[in-house]
C-alpha positions as a Markdown table, in Angstrom:
| # | Residue | x | y | z |
|---|---|---|---|---|
| 1 | Met | 213.7 | 137.9 | 100.5 |
| 2 | Thr | 211.1 | 135.2 | 101.3 |
| 3 | Gln | 209.9 | 133.0 | 98.4 |
| 4 | Phe | 206.5 | 131.4 | 98.4 |
| 5 | Thr | 206.2 | 128.0 | 96.9 |
| 6 | Gly | 203.2 | 127.0 | 94.9 |
| 7 | Asn | 202.0 | 124.7 | 97.7 |
| 8 | Lys | 201.9 | 127.5 | 100.3 |
| 9 | Ile | 200.1 | 129.9 | 97.9 |
| 10 | Tyr | 197.5 | 127.1 | 97.2 |
| 11 | Asn | 197.0 | 126.6 | 101.0 |
| 12 | Ile | 196.5 | 130.4 | 101.6 |
| 13 | Ala | 194.1 | 130.6 | 98.7 |
| 14 | Ala | 192.1 | 127.7 | 100.0 |
| 15 | Val | 191.8 | 129.1 | 103.6 |
| 16 | Phe | 190.8 | 132.5 | 102.2 |
| 17 | Ser | 188.1 | 130.9 | 100.0 |
| 18 | Val | 186.7 | 128.9 | 102.8 |
| 19 | Ala | 186.6 | 132.0 | 105.1 |
| 20 | Met | 184.9 | 134.0 | 102.4 |
| 21 | Phe | 182.3 | 131.2 | 101.9 |
| 22 | Phe | 181.3 | 131.1 | 105.6 |
| 23 | Leu | 181.3 | 134.9 | 105.9 |
| 24 | Ser | 179.1 | 135.3 | 102.9 |
| 25 | Cys | 176.4 | 132.9 | 104.1 |
| 26 | Ser | 173.2 | 134.4 | 105.5 |
| 27 | Asp | 169.9 | 132.8 | 106.4 |
| 28 | Asn | 167.4 | 134.4 | 104.0 |
| 29 | Tyr | 165.0 | 131.4 | 104.2 |
| 30 | Lys | 161.5 | 132.4 | 105.0 |
| 31 | Arg | 160.0 | 130.0 | 107.5 |
| 32 | Val | 156.4 | 128.9 | 107.0 |
| 33 | Gly | 154.0 | 126.4 | 108.6 |
| 34 | Glu | 155.2 | 124.8 | 111.8 |
| 35 | Glu | 158.7 | 126.2 | 111.5 |
| 36 | Ala | 157.4 | 129.8 | 111.7 |
| 37 | Gly | 155.3 | 129.3 | 114.9 |
| 38 | Glu | 156.6 | 130.6 | 118.1 |
| 39 | Pro | 156.1 | 128.4 | 121.2 |
| 40 | Ile | 152.9 | 129.1 | 123.0 |
| 41 | Phe | 152.0 | 128.2 | 126.5 |
| 42 | Pro | 148.6 | 127.9 | 128.2 |
| 43 | Gln | 147.5 | 130.6 | 130.6 |
| 44 | Gly | 146.2 | 127.8 | 132.9 |
| 45 | Val | 146.4 | 124.1 | 133.4 |
| 46 | Ala | 143.8 | 122.0 | 135.3 |
| 47 | Gln | 144.4 | 118.4 | 136.3 |
| 48 | Asn | 141.6 | 115.9 | 137.0 |
| 49 | Phe | 139.3 | 118.4 | 135.5 |
| 50 | Val | 135.5 | 118.1 | 136.0 |
| 51 | Leu | 133.2 | 120.7 | 134.5 |
| 52 | Thr | 129.4 | 120.6 | 135.2 |
| 53 | Tyr | 127.1 | 122.5 | 132.8 |
| 54 | Thr | 123.7 | 123.4 | 134.4 |
| 55 | Glu | 120.7 | 125.4 | 133.4 |
| 56 | Thr | 117.8 | 126.9 | 135.3 |
| 57 | Ala | 114.1 | 126.8 | 134.3 |
| 58 | Ala | 113.6 | 130.3 | 135.4 |
| 59 | Glu | 115.7 | 133.4 | 135.3 |
| 60 | Leu | 117.9 | 133.8 | 138.4 |
| 61 | Lys | 117.0 | 136.6 | 140.9 |
| 62 | Ser | 119.7 | 138.5 | 142.8 |
| 63 | Glu | 118.8 | 136.9 | 146.1 |
| 64 | Gly | 116.7 | 133.9 | 145.0 |
| 65 | Val | 117.8 | 130.3 | 144.8 |
| 66 | Glu | 116.3 | 128.7 | 141.7 |
| 67 | Pro | 116.5 | 124.9 | 141.1 |
| 68 | Ser | 119.0 | 124.0 | 138.3 |
| 69 | Lys | 119.3 | 121.0 | 136.0 |
| 70 | Ile | 122.5 | 119.3 | 135.0 |
| 71 | Ile | 122.8 | 119.1 | 131.2 |
| 72 | Ala | 126.4 | 117.8 | 130.9 |
| 73 | Val | 129.4 | 116.8 | 132.9 |
| 74 | Leu | 132.9 | 116.9 | 131.2 |
| 75 | Thr | 135.7 | 115.0 | 132.8 |
| 76 | Ser | 139.4 | 115.0 | 131.7 |
| 77 | Pro | 142.8 | 114.1 | 133.2 |
| 78 | Ile | 144.1 | 117.5 | 132.1 |
| 79 | Ser | 142.8 | 120.7 | 130.5 |
| 80 | Glu | 144.9 | 123.5 | 129.0 |
| 81 | Asp | 143.5 | 127.0 | 128.7 |
| 82 | Phe | 144.6 | 129.0 | 125.7 |
| 83 | Asp | 141.8 | 131.6 | 126.0 |
| 84 | Asn | 144.4 | 134.4 | 126.0 |
| 85 | Leu | 145.3 | 133.8 | 122.3 |
| 86 | Arg | 143.8 | 135.6 | 119.3 |
| 87 | Phe | 141.7 | 132.4 | 118.6 |
| 88 | Pro | 140.8 | 131.3 | 122.1 |
| 89 | His | 140.4 | 127.6 | 122.9 |
| 90 | Lys | 140.9 | 124.9 | 125.5 |
| 91 | Thr | 142.5 | 121.6 | 124.8 |
| 92 | Phe | 142.2 | 118.2 | 126.5 |
| 93 | Pro | 145.4 | 116.5 | 125.4 |
| 94 | Lys | 144.9 | 113.3 | 127.3 |
| 95 | Gly | 141.3 | 112.7 | 126.3 |
| 96 | Leu | 137.9 | 113.4 | 127.8 |
| 97 | Tyr | 134.7 | 111.8 | 128.9 |
| 98 | Val | 131.3 | 113.6 | 128.6 |
| 99 | Glu | 128.0 | 112.7 | 130.1 |
| 100 | Tyr | 125.0 | 114.6 | 128.7 |
| 101 | Phe | 121.4 | 114.5 | 129.7 |
| 102 | Asp | 118.2 | 115.0 | 127.7 |
| 103 | Lys | 114.9 | 116.6 | 128.9 |
| 104 | Glu | 113.8 | 113.4 | 130.5 |
| 105 | Asn | 117.2 | 113.2 | 132.3 |
| 106 | Asn | 118.4 | 110.2 | 130.2 |
| 107 | Lys | 122.2 | 109.9 | 130.1 |
| 108 | Ser | 124.3 | 109.5 | 127.0 |
| 109 | Thr | 128.1 | 109.5 | 126.8 |
| 110 | Ile | 131.0 | 110.6 | 124.5 |
| 111 | Thr | 134.6 | 109.5 | 124.9 |
| 112 | Ala | 137.6 | 110.7 | 122.8 |
| 113 | Asp | 141.4 | 110.6 | 123.0 |
| 114 | Tyr | 141.8 | 114.3 | 122.4 |
| 115 | Gly | 139.5 | 117.3 | 122.4 |
| 116 | Ile | 139.5 | 121.1 | 121.5 |
| 117 | Leu | 136.8 | 123.5 | 122.7 |
| 118 | Tyr | 136.8 | 126.7 | 120.6 |
| 119 | Ser | 135.6 | 129.3 | 123.0 |
| 120 | Ser | 134.6 | 132.0 | 120.5 |
| 121 | Thr | 132.6 | 129.7 | 118.2 |
| 122 | Asn | 131.3 | 127.2 | 120.8 |
| 123 | Leu | 132.5 | 124.3 | 118.5 |
| 124 | Ile | 134.0 | 121.2 | 120.1 |
| 125 | Asp | 136.4 | 119.1 | 118.0 |
| 126 | Leu | 136.8 | 115.5 | 119.3 |
| 127 | Gln | 139.6 | 113.3 | 117.8 |
| 128 | Gly | 140.8 | 109.8 | 118.1 |
| 129 | Asn | 138.6 | 106.8 | 119.0 |
| 130 | Val | 135.5 | 108.9 | 119.4 |
| 131 | Ile | 132.6 | 106.8 | 120.8 |
| 132 | Leu | 129.1 | 108.2 | 121.3 |
| 133 | Glu | 126.6 | 106.0 | 123.1 |
| 134 | Thr | 123.0 | 107.1 | 123.7 |
| 135 | His | 120.8 | 106.0 | 126.5 |
| 136 | Asp | 118.7 | 103.8 | 124.2 |
| 137 | Gly | 121.7 | 101.8 | 122.9 |
| 138 | Lys | 122.6 | 103.7 | 119.7 |
| 139 | Arg | 126.4 | 103.8 | 119.1 |
| 140 | Leu | 128.6 | 105.8 | 116.8 |
| 141 | Val | 132.3 | 105.2 | 116.4 |
| 142 | Thr | 134.5 | 107.5 | 114.3 |
| 143 | Pro | 138.0 | 109.0 | 114.4 |
| 144 | Gln | 136.7 | 112.6 | 114.5 |
| 145 | Leu | 133.5 | 114.3 | 115.5 |
| 146 | Tyr | 132.4 | 117.9 | 115.8 |
| 147 | Tyr | 129.7 | 119.3 | 118.1 |
| 148 | Asp | 128.1 | 122.7 | 117.4 |
| 149 | Gln | 126.9 | 123.8 | 120.9 |
| 150 | Val | 124.8 | 126.7 | 119.6 |
| 151 | Asn | 122.8 | 124.7 | 117.1 |
| 152 | Glu | 123.0 | 121.5 | 119.1 |
| 153 | Trp | 124.2 | 119.8 | 115.9 |
| 154 | Ile | 126.8 | 117.0 | 115.6 |
| 155 | Phe | 128.7 | 116.1 | 112.4 |
| 156 | Thr | 131.7 | 114.3 | 110.9 |
| 157 | Gln | 133.3 | 114.0 | 107.5 |
| 158 | Ala | 135.3 | 111.0 | 108.6 |
| 159 | Pro | 134.5 | 107.3 | 108.2 |
| 160 | Phe | 132.0 | 106.0 | 110.9 |
| 161 | Gln | 130.1 | 103.0 | 112.1 |
| 162 | Tyr | 126.6 | 103.6 | 113.4 |
| 163 | Thr | 124.7 | 100.8 | 115.3 |
| 164 | Asn | 121.0 | 101.1 | 116.0 |
| 165 | Pro | 119.6 | 98.2 | 118.1 |
| 166 | Glu | 116.0 | 99.4 | 117.7 |
| 167 | Asp | 115.8 | 98.5 | 114.1 |
| 168 | Gly | 118.8 | 96.1 | 114.0 |
| 169 | Thr | 121.0 | 98.1 | 111.6 |
| 170 | Ile | 124.8 | 98.5 | 111.4 |
| 171 | Met | 125.7 | 101.3 | 109.0 |
| 172 | Asp | 129.2 | 102.0 | 107.8 |
| 173 | Gly | 129.9 | 105.2 | 105.9 |
| 174 | Glu | 131.7 | 108.4 | 105.5 |
| 175 | Gly | 130.2 | 111.7 | 106.6 |
| 176 | Met | 127.2 | 112.2 | 108.9 |
| 177 | Asp | 125.1 | 115.0 | 110.4 |
| 178 | Phe | 122.6 | 114.6 | 113.2 |
| 179 | Asn | 121.0 | 116.3 | 116.2 |
| 180 | Lys | 122.0 | 115.2 | 119.7 |
| 181 | Glu | 118.9 | 113.1 | 120.2 |
| 182 | Phe | 119.5 | 111.2 | 116.9 |
| 183 | Ser | 116.0 | 112.0 | 115.9 |
| 184 | Val | 117.3 | 113.7 | 112.7 |
| 185 | Leu | 120.1 | 111.9 | 111.0 |
| 186 | Glu | 121.7 | 112.4 | 107.5 |
| 187 | Ala | 124.4 | 110.0 | 106.4 |
| 188 | His | 126.4 | 110.9 | 103.3 |
| 189 | Lys | 128.1 | 107.8 | 101.9 |
| 190 | Thr | 126.8 | 104.6 | 103.4 |
| 191 | Thr | 127.0 | 100.8 | 103.3 |
| 192 | Gly | 125.8 | 98.4 | 105.9 |
| 193 | Leu | 123.5 | 95.7 | 107.2 |
| 194 | Met | 119.8 | 96.0 | 107.9 |
| 195 | Leu | 117.5 | 93.3 | 109.3 |
| 196 | Ile | 114.0 | 93.5 | 107.9 |
| 197 | Lys | 111.3 | 91.8 | 109.9 |
| 198 | Glu | 108.7 | 89.9 | 107.9 |
| 199 | Glu | 105.1 | 90.5 | 108.8 |
| 200 | Asp | 103.0 | 87.5 | 109.7 |
| 201 | Lys | 100.0 | 87.0 | 107.4 |
């Protein structure tokens, strides 16, 4: 007859307890946020991407050739196309450079470190070192800027610095709305420097 010592019984009980601990464990944690997302991949990638936006003065005929006008040129090292998703968009992960032209063909520019073009809403989200420079020297610097292509309206809720050489102003603030010509401008919270010219009597 085999006799178990207290030490052997303790070892068997410990092994059994550890085995039951591992067998009873299950992953019931509900993942949310970034943990829950499945990896997504673009349906297309374009390198050294150049996109030219044009418009014609008259409606195109089936066999006619109507003159067109360039309204914007977008350039980026890489563009990723996610238009196959439920919320379609295109990304510019290595930044972008945009030249856009007004009715008189004057060129203004925008640069950013990152960009997203939301295809269904025609909204462009520019992020990181966003610099907008107009043909007449106005300059806006901000970490994030949105452009509503449908309403041709530009806005930000981020801090900004706006320089206007025409009237000698440098404005710092937080939050701004304006049209693409800078003819209508609404700044929310502002501080800054303004030079006032004295009139000669």
